[in-house]
N, C-alpha and C positions, 0 to 999 in steps of 0.2 A: 726304911728304904721305900723309897716310892715305889706306890704297884705300878705305873706304867713314866714312864720316859718318852714324854714327846719331846719330839724337837720342831720349832718353827723358826722358817728363817726372818732375818731384821727385816727386810726390804717389805714384807707383809701387809700392803695401804687398808686395807679392809680387815675385820675377823671372819675366822673362819665358817661364820655362821652367821645370816641374816635372818631380822625376824621377816615373817609373811604379812605385807602390810595391806595386801591384795584383800584377804579376809578370807572366808568362806563360806562354799552358796548353800552346802545343804541346810536345810531347816528356815533358811529364808523366808521362805512365804508363808512360813508358820506360824511368825507372830501377831496378822491380824483373824487368823480363823478360833473361831471359838474351842474353849477348851471340852474335851471329848469327855464322856463321863465312862466309868469302868464298861458298862454293860455294853457300850457305843462299840468298844473294839473285840475282833473275833480273833483267834486262832487261825494264825499261816502257816504251813511248815512246809519249806522248797529246800532242794539243792542246790548251790553255790560253788564254781572252782572257790577253792581254799584263800589261793590271794584276792580273789573280787570280795569273798566276805570278810576278809582279815583290812583291807582299802575302807570299808564301808562301815564297818563298826569304827574305824578310827576317825574317818569323815564326822560321824556322829557323835563323836569325843569330845574330839577338837570345836564341834558346832556349839556343843555345850546341852545336845537332844538323844531324844533316847532314841534307840535303835528301831521302836516302830514307830517314832514318828519322823523317822528319816527315812521309812519303808513304805509310810504311807504319803508322803511325798514323792516317792521315786515313779511308785505307781501310779497318781495322778498324774504327773506331766506324762508317762509313757503312754496314757490312757488318752490324754488333752492330744497329743502329738499323732496318736493314730485318728482319733477323731478328724483334727486337722486335714491328713491327707485323704481320707475317705469324702471330707467335703470339698476339698482342691480336684480332685477326680471324677 
C-alpha cells in the first residue's frame, strides 16, 4: 500500500513545483574576496528569533556557503548601509 495517496487534477498545466530560476543572492559577493585564513575568523555569538535563524541557515545551505560566510556578508552589508546613511545625512 502506498504511503501517500495524492490526487492531482487532470487539467493542471504546470507542475506543482517550479525551480527557482532567479538564483539566491546570499554569498554572491564572496566570490571575488580572498579566502580567509582560519586565524582571520573570530568567534561571534548572539541570539536570533528561531525562524530567522532557520531561514538564514537554509539560504546559506542553498547558496553552498558556510553560515559564517553568510554572516560575514550580512554584517558587511549592514555596516555599509549604516555608513552610507551617515554620509548622506
